[in-house]
MDAnalysis code that builds the backbone (N, CA, C; Angstrom):
import MDAnalysis as mda
import numpy as np

u = mda.Universe.empty(255, n_residues=85, atom_resindex=np.repeat(np.arange(85), 3), trajectory=True)
u.add_TopologyAttr("name", ["N", "CA", "C"] * 85)
u.add_TopologyAttr("resid", np.arange(1, 86))
u.add_TopologyAttr("resname", ["MET", "ALA", "LYS", "PHE", "ARG", "ILE", "ALA", "VAL", "HIS", "ILE", "THR", "PRO", "ARG", "LYS", "GLY", "LEU", "LEU", "ASP", "PRO", "GLN", "GLY", "ASN", "ALA", "VAL", "LYS", "ASP", "ALA", "LEU", "HIS", "THR", "LEU", "GLY", "PHE", "GLU", "PRO", "VAL", "LYS", "ASP", "VAL", "HIS", "VAL", "GLY", "ARG", "TYR", "ILE", "ILE", "ILE", "GLU", "THR", "ASP", "ALA", "TYR", "ASP", "ALA", "ILE", "ALA", "ALA", "GLU", "ASP", "ASN", "VAL", "THR", "ASP", "MET", "CYS", "ARG", "LYS", "LEU", "LEU", "ALA", "ASN", "PRO", "VAL", "THR", "GLU", "ASP", "PHE", "GLU", "ILE", "GLU", "SER", "ALA", "VAL", "PRO", "ALA"])
u.atoms.positions = np.array([
    [91.912, -21.326, -55.327],
    [91.696, -20.825, -53.983],
    [91.293, -19.359, -54.040],
    [90.551, -18.965, -53.033],
    [90.116, -17.580, -52.922],
    [90.465, -17.062, -51.534],
    [90.485, -15.737, -51.409],
    [90.774, -15.124, -50.117],
    [89.459, -14.793, -49.418],
    [89.359, -15.149, -48.145],
    [88.171, -14.873, -47.347],
    [88.547, -14.078, -46.118],
    [87.586, -13.277, -45.675],
    [87.753, -12.464, -44.473],
    [86.722, -12.936, -43.449],
    [87.206, -13.267, -42.253],
    [86.332, -13.790, -41.207],
    [86.597, -13.032, -39.913],
    [85.524, -12.590, -39.265],
    [85.636, -11.913, -37.977],
    [85.326, -12.916, -36.859],
    [86.101, -12.819, -35.793],
    [85.933, -13.702, -34.644],
    [85.722, -12.844, -33.397],
    [84.687, -13.169, -32.621],
    [84.432, -12.514, -31.342],
    [84.785, -13.508, -30.245],
    [85.692, -13.117, -29.352],
    [86.075, -13.970, -28.230],
    [85.669, -13.252, -26.956],
    [84.878, -13.938, -26.132],
    [84.374, -13.331, -24.905],
    [84.565, -14.282, -23.728],
    [84.634, -13.719, -22.515],
    [84.719, -14.583, -21.336],
    [83.436, -15.418, -21.216],
    [83.594, -16.628, -20.725],
    [82.420, -17.476, -20.513],
    [81.506, -16.860, -19.480],
    [80.206, -16.997, -19.701],
    [79.237, -16.482, -18.736],
    [79.420, -17.211, -17.410],
    [79.319, -16.452, -16.342],
    [79.461, -17.034, -15.012],
    [80.876, -16.974, -14.477],
    [81.847, -16.675, -15.339],
    [83.231, -16.559, -14.880],
    [83.545, -15.098, -14.564],
    [84.467, -14.900, -13.655],
    [84.878, -13.560, -13.261],
    [85.467, -12.820, -14.466],
    [85.009, -11.587, -14.681],
    [85.497, -10.738, -15.770],
    [85.917, -9.400, -15.168],
    [87.159, -9.306, -14.625],
    [87.599, -8.080, -13.958],
    [87.550, -6.849, -14.859],
    [87.911, -6.999, -16.128],
    [87.860, -5.858, -17.049],
    [86.420, -5.403, -17.259],
    [85.527, -6.347, -17.439],
    [84.124, -6.013, -17.616],
    [83.554, -5.303, -16.396],
    [83.926, -5.789, -15.199],
    [83.457, -5.145, -13.970],
    [83.997, -3.729, -13.837],
    [85.256, -3.516, -14.215],
    [85.846, -2.175, -14.145],
    [85.128, -1.219, -15.102],
    [84.814, -1.691, -16.300],
    [84.101, -0.855, -17.268],
    [82.691, -0.556, -16.757],
    [82.020, -1.564, -16.218],
    [80.669, -1.358, -15.683],
    [80.689, -0.323, -14.559],
    [81.652, -0.439, -13.642],
    [81.755, 0.529, -12.542],
    [82.016, 1.934, -13.065],
    [82.881, 2.052, -14.070],
    [83.179, 3.366, -14.647],
    [81.935, 3.956, -15.323],
    [81.177, 3.117, -16.006],
    [79.952, 3.598, -16.644],
    [78.944, 4.075, -15.600],
    [78.836, 3.352, -14.502],
    [77.946, 3.786, -13.416],
    [78.405, 5.133, -12.865],
    [79.717, 5.296, -12.699],
    [80.269, 6.555, -12.200],
    [79.925, 7.716, -13.136],
    [79.866, 7.425, -14.425],
    [79.543, 8.460, -15.419],
    [78.036, 8.684, -15.572],
    [77.246, 7.981, -14.779],
    [75.813, 8.197, -14.798],
    [75.016, 7.214, -15.636],
    [75.642, 6.198, -16.132],
    [74.942, 5.189, -16.938],
    [74.466, 4.050, -16.040],
    [73.579, 4.372, -15.107],
    [73.084, 3.409, -14.125],
    [72.322, 2.226, -14.719],
    [71.635, 2.381, -15.858],
    [70.900, 1.226, -16.400],
    [71.792, 0.054, -16.832],
    [73.105, 0.283, -16.987],
    [74.005, -0.795, -17.409],
    [74.050, -1.859, -16.316],
    [73.688, -3.081, -16.666],
    [73.650, -4.173, -15.697],
    [74.894, -5.039, -15.721],
    [75.496, -5.211, -16.893],
    [76.673, -6.066, -16.984],
    [77.471, -5.687, -18.222],
    [78.778, -5.898, -18.164],
    [79.676, -5.628, -19.285],
    [80.642, -6.799, -19.396],
    [80.885, -7.239, -20.610],
    [81.876, -8.289, -20.866],
    [82.888, -7.737, -21.855],
    [84.151, -7.807, -21.508],
    [85.217, -7.317, -22.376],
    [85.886, -8.527, -23.026],
    [85.962, -8.478, -24.338],
    [86.572, -9.576, -25.070],
    [87.497, -9.055, -26.156],
    [87.676, -9.873, -27.184],
    [88.548, -9.504, -28.292],
    [87.782, -9.674, -29.604],
    [88.149, -8.860, -30.583],
    [87.576, -8.924, -31.922],
    [88.749, -9.097, -32.876],
    [88.767, -10.199, -33.584],
    [89.896, -10.525, -34.463],
    [89.366, -10.697, -35.888],
    [90.046, -10.101, -36.846],
    [89.702, -10.293, -38.253],
    [90.839, -11.077, -38.909],
    [90.456, -12.170, -39.534],
    [91.443, -13.047, -40.172],
    [91.152, -13.093, -41.669],
    [92.185, -12.893, -42.463],
    [92.092, -13.092, -43.908],
    [92.873, -14.352, -44.231],
    [92.219, -15.275, -44.919],
    [92.835, -16.565, -45.197],
    [92.430, -17.071, -46.577],
    [93.269, -17.875, -47.154],
    [92.952, -18.513, -48.424],
    [92.259, -19.841, -48.155],
    [91.234, -20.137, -48.946],
    [90.517, -21.411, -48.841],
    [89.784, -21.657, -50.154],
    [89.347, -22.888, -50.335],
    [88.634, -23.242, -51.565],
    [87.216, -22.679, -51.579],
    [86.592, -22.576, -50.385],
    [85.251, -22.005, -50.298],
    [85.034, -21.454, -48.889],
    [83.888, -20.809, -48.687],
    [83.599, -20.170, -47.399],
    [83.524, -21.188, -46.262],
    [82.979, -22.356, -46.537],
    [82.861, -23.381, -45.488],
    [84.238, -23.832, -45.026],
    [85.147, -24.052, -45.964],
    [86.508, -24.454, -45.609],
    [87.207, -23.349, -44.824],
    [86.983, -22.099, -45.194],
    [87.594, -20.969, -44.479],
    [87.077, -20.924, -43.044],
    [85.766, -21.081, -42.865],
    [85.185, -21.069, -41.524],
    [85.680, -22.241, -40.691],
    [85.817, -23.404, -41.311],
    [86.344, -24.572, -40.591],
    [87.781, -24.328, -40.135],
    [88.592, -23.715, -41.002],
    [89.983, -23.427, -40.636],
    [90.056, -22.443, -39.470],
    [89.234, -21.403, -39.503],
    [89.255, -20.408, -38.436],
    [88.726, -21.010, -37.133],
    [87.728, -21.871, -37.227],
    [87.242, -22.564, -36.026],
    [88.371, -23.370, -35.401],
    [89.125, -24.055, -36.216],
    [90.264, -24.835, -35.725],
    [91.307, -23.926, -35.077],
    [91.558, -22.756, -35.686],
    [92.497, -21.783, -35.108],
    [92.033, -21.342, -33.718],
    [90.740, -21.098, -33.588],
    [90.188, -20.657, -32.303],
    [90.347, -21.741, -31.249],
    [90.059, -22.966, -31.622],
    [90.160, -24.076, -30.665],
    [91.594, -24.346, -30.238],
    [92.547, -24.136, -31.148],
    [93.943, -24.470, -30.852],
    [94.756, -23.317, -30.278],
    [94.372, -22.051, -30.572],
    [95.225, -20.946, -30.160],
    [94.479, -19.691, -29.711],
    [93.520, -19.246, -30.475],
    [92.971, -17.910, -30.260],
    [92.094, -17.778, -29.018],
    [91.354, -18.819, -28.661],
    [90.468, -18.758, -27.500],
    [90.883, -19.812, -26.477],
    [90.852, -19.426, -25.215],
    [91.136, -20.372, -24.140],
    [89.864, -21.191, -23.908],
    [89.890, -22.508, -24.167],
    [88.667, -23.304, -24.082],
    [88.094, -23.414, -22.665],
    [88.886, -23.112, -21.672],
    [88.423, -23.203, -20.290],
    [87.669, -21.951, -19.867],
    [88.114, -20.784, -20.347],
    [87.562, -19.528, -19.839],
    [86.870, -18.666, -20.889],
    [86.958, -19.038, -22.172],
    [86.426, -18.167, -23.215],
    [85.546, -18.930, -24.201],
    [84.584, -18.206, -24.752],
    [83.772, -18.694, -25.858],
    [84.143, -17.883, -27.100],
    [83.889, -18.449, -28.266],
    [84.135, -17.692, -29.496],
    [82.965, -17.858, -30.449],
    [82.805, -16.849, -31.273],
    [81.758, -16.846, -32.289],
    [82.386, -16.356, -33.584],
    [82.122, -17.066, -34.646],
    [82.687, -16.732, -35.952],
    [81.588, -16.180, -36.840],
    [81.867, -15.018, -37.457],
    [80.935, -14.465, -38.441],
    [81.148, -15.190, -39.765],
    [80.155, -15.157, -40.607],
    [80.258, -15.821, -41.902],
    [81.426, -15.274, -42.710],
    [82.082, -16.175, -43.429],
    [83.202, -15.779, -44.272],
    [82.690, -14.983, -45.459],
    [83.405, -13.918, -45.768],
    [83.071, -13.112, -46.942],
    [84.319, -13.009, -47.817],
    [84.141, -12.980, -49.126],
    [85.310, -12.836, -50.005],
    [86.053, -11.540, -49.681],
    [87.372, -11.627, -49.633],
    [88.196, -10.448, -49.333],
    [88.693, -9.803, -50.591],
])
């Protein structure tokens, strides 16, 4: 087995209310950043895990996201490629 490092981006689903994103967008407008059209606030998680190969590590992290890390009703997730840790 080898150790792999995988980054996960979890964001609110498009079309759903994102109060944090709206607050950040409003604050940016207040600071003069008028070109900003939309902001989405999510989470960035880095997981180090043991697996036989990168594909197995990515499959395990995908399963973690589906079961715990991301709310399947309100959030989407994206996994970056596994890299040896």
